[in-house]
N, C-alpha and C positions, 0 to 999 in steps of 0.2 A: 504493499500498501503505499503511496506518494501524496504529498501534500505539501505545499510551501511551506517553510519554516517560519517561525515566528520573526516579525521584525522588532527588533530591540532600542528602545529610546532610553537614553540616561538623562536623568535631570539630576543636577549635584547642586548645592547650594549649602550656606552655613544654617544654623537651627533658626526657625521662624523666617525663612526668605521667601516663603511664598511656594515650596515644592509642592503641596497637598492643594492649594488652590489651581495651580496650572494644570495638576494630574487629575483633578475633578473636571475640569471643563474638557479635555481631552476624551474622557470616558464619555462624556455626554455626546459629544460630536461622532465619536466612532462606533459609539452602541456598548452598553455595559457587558451584553454577551459575547463581546470580540475582543475585550479588554482584559489582561492579566496586570495587578499591580502588586511589585515587591519593593519593599523597603528595606534599604541596606543597613539601617540602623538597627534593625532585629539582630543583626550578627555581634552585638556587645558581647563581650566575655564576662562580664562583671555586670551585677546589678547596681543600683545606686549606693546601697550601703557600703558594698566593696570598693566602688571607686571611690569613696569618700575616705575610707581606711588607707588605700593604697594611695591616695593624694594622684589621681590619674583622671583626665576627662575621656568623656565618650569620642572627642574628635580624634584623640591619639590613636595612631594605627595599631599599637599593642593592646590596646582597649578592646580590638574587634579581630574577629576571624576573617581575616583577609583572603586566607587560602580556602576557606570554605567557600566564600563569596565567589572565588574564582571558579571553584569546581560547579558553583552553582550557576553561575552565569553560562559557562559551557553547556551544560544541561538544557538550559533554557533555550539557548542558540539552535541545538539541535530538537527543540521540540519535546525534551524529555521531562517529567515531573520531578518536583525536588521536596523534600521534607525541611521546610524552612524554618529557622528557629524565630521564636517571636518575643519582643521586648514589650512589657506592657508601660507605657511611657506616664499613665496615670498613678501607678504606683512604684515604679522604677524597678518591677520585677523581671525575671525571666520565666515564662511560663511553657505551656504545652506548644509544641511545634507544630506546624501547618503545613497539609499536603497541598501543594500548589503544581496546578495542571496548567502549562502556557496556553492561551489562545491565540488567535492570529497575530495580536500586539502586546508586547509586555513592555510596561513602562517599570522602571528600574530606578528609584530616587532616594536620595540619602546623602549623608555628608561625604561620602570616600569612596564614591563609586568610580572616579576616576583617578585613584591614587595610583597605579601602576600601570606599564604596558600591557601585563596579561589582562588586567581587565578592562582595559581600554578597548582591545580588538576586537570584543564582542557586541560593542553597540554598532547599531546601523547612523544613530544621529546622537550626538554628545550635547547638552544644554547646560550652561551655567547660570544660574541666577545670582545677580549681584545688586541687590536694591540698594540705595543710598542707606548709609550706616545707621542714619538717625530713625528711618524710616523702621528698619528691621529691629531696633530698640525698642520702638513701639509697639510693634506687632509681638515680638517676644513678651514684653510684660502684660499684654492682654491675652495671649495665648497661656502663659504659665499661670496667671493669677487664677483665670476663670476656668483652666481645664486641668491642673497640676498642682495646685494648692500652695502655689510659692505665695509670699509678698514682694511687692515691687521691689524693696530693698534687696531681696535675696537674690530676685532675679538679675538686678545690677550688678551685685557681687559676683554672681557666678559667670556673667558675662565677662567681667575682668579678669578673671582665674584661667577663663578659657582662651583670653586674647591671644597668648604665646603659641597655642595649637592651633587655633585659627590662621594665622599669619604662616606658621609653618607649613601646615598640611591641608587645610580646606583653600585658602585663595588662589595657592600655586596650580589648583587644576583648573582655574579659567583658561590657563594658556592651552589646553586640550581640547576645548569646546568647540563646535561647529558653529554655534552659535551662544551669545551672551544677552541675557535681558536682565534689563537694568530699570526698574521703576524708581521715579524721584518725583519729590511735590515741585509744583510749578511755583513762581512767584504768588505770594498771597495764599498758598495752600491754606485752606482751615478744613480739618478730617470732620469737625462738626457740622459742617454744611454739606446737605445732600446733592447739590449739583456741583462740589468741589472733588475734581477726580484727579490722579496721578498721571504723568508722562509717562511713556515708557521708550526707552532707548535699546534698537535690536541692531547687536554689532552682529552681521552675516557674513562669517570668513568663507573663501573660496575652497574649502576642504568639502563642501558637498555643493550642489547646485541649487540655486535658489530660484524661483518663479520672475519671470521679468517683471521689473517693477519701474523701468527706466522712464515709463510714462510720467513718473512722479515730478521728473526732471525738468518736463516741459514747463515755460512761462506760464502757461494758464493755470498751472498748478501752484500758484505762489504759497509763500509761507502764511499767508491769512487762512488757508484750508485748514491748518493745523497738522499736515502731513508733510514731511520733509524727507527726501531720499538723497544721500550724497556719497561720495567716493571720499573715502578717508584711509587713515592708516592706523594700525593697533598694534603696539608693541612691534614697529618696524615694519609690520605687514600689510598690504592692501586688502581694505574690507570696503563693504558696503553696510552704510547705516542707514536704517529705517527709524525716524523719529515720530511718535504720535504723542498731540497733545492730548492732556486730560480731557479739555473743551471743544476736542474736534467736532464740527458740525455733523449732524446725523447723515447728512447729503454726502459729505466726504468720507466718512466711514463706510457707509452703504457701498460706495463706489470701488472703494478698496477691497470691501468684503466681497463684491460681486467678482473683481478682478481674481482673486483666491479662488473663490468656487468653481471659476471656469475651469481652472487646471484638475478639478477632481471631478468628473463627469460621473463616477460610478457611486458618490456618495451624494445621498438626498439631502439637500441645503435645509438646514434648520433656520428657525426665524432668529433675528439677532438678540432677541430676549430670552433665548433658549440656552445660552452659554455665556461666559463672560461675567458669572456672579460670583461675588466673594463676600465672605461672612463679616460683618462689622458688628461686634459683640453680637445681640439678638436678632440684628436686622440684617437680611440679605438686601444685597446692591448692586449695581451693573455698572459694567466700566468698558466702553467700546475699546481702550487701548488694550485691555487684557484679553476682550473677546477677538480681535484681530491677532493679538498674539497666539492665542490658544488655536485658532484658524489655520494660522502659518504653519505652526508644529506638526497641526495635521497633514497639511499637503504634503510635507516632508515623508512623514509615515508612509502615505499612501505611496508616495511615488517610489520609496524604497520597496515597498511591496510589490508594486507591479514589476520592478525590475529582477526581484527574484525568482530564480528557476526552482522547479521542484526538486525536493531532496527526499532520500530514503525516511520514512517516517520513523523508524528506530534504528538508526545506525549504532555500529560498536561505539562505545565513548571509552577510549582508552582513558579517559581523566579518573575513571572508578577506580583504577589503580595506584592513582597516585594524588596528592593534592597541590602540586606545582604548577598547574595551569597547563596549556599546550603550546607547542611551538607555532608560530605564525602560520606556517605552510599548511597545517592541518585544519585551517579554518577556511571554509569554502566560498565566504561571499566576500565582496569587496566593500572595505572598510573605508572611513575618511582619513587622510593623510593626518599622522602624527606631527 
């Protein structure tokens, strides 16, 4: 029996960078019955109490089973099930593992997904979330005080403790992403105002092909539209940069949305208000920049899926006899350049 292997999208970012929000929109667009979600933060070696006693943070590679992550990513790549560990963030405990069968699309998100070349070779698309740090601090305080039982002071103290590991292990993974997503506040941004939304800056690297958005450079698409597309350099490398203002007009947002949908004829378009949502405490709000970001990611996932040839449903997995990953020559798909 043959079928197409799963497409693996990796989303990496620091704690409270927005990984779950991005993943939720992708699942809505692709369909819940077609998406498997895996969180690499479940691969922690130690629970919260043990980490405190050892004075190690969950951002440090030594605090995670990186070798098991490698083994499981290889199995998912070939459409094989895994018995994934589970970390309960609400209690800080390691609990019963979960049997995971990959569907057509696998979204792998977490802190250390791009930590080494063995991990990186199994992703079809690699995304790094890099929100403005003041935003991430706000998001982390909101989340950890409402869902994890911390006080604001405890959250800030923990972030300060983690900063050296963030600098050493999390931020360097940005260099390996095909796309960098940065939400940032516009001038005069007020999160308490219902019509105040974040801007987004999408750095599109040539390691994967992106849809043709050059029409956005035409004089008729001035900066007044709230959408800008320019050629820039990032870490010395040429990149395309797409910026979408939080107050982008509905007509311009709809035009860009229609352009991206045209590249996905096999997917039934959803109404704009069916994705691009985020949770603001108890209130669900909609953001056009978020919706367009999610739609662009879905384009990449579907494009990769259309290019993948059929592979044996159950090929021999040599990694079962070892934990050190595989040689690049054994991977049968074309990945983006490192």
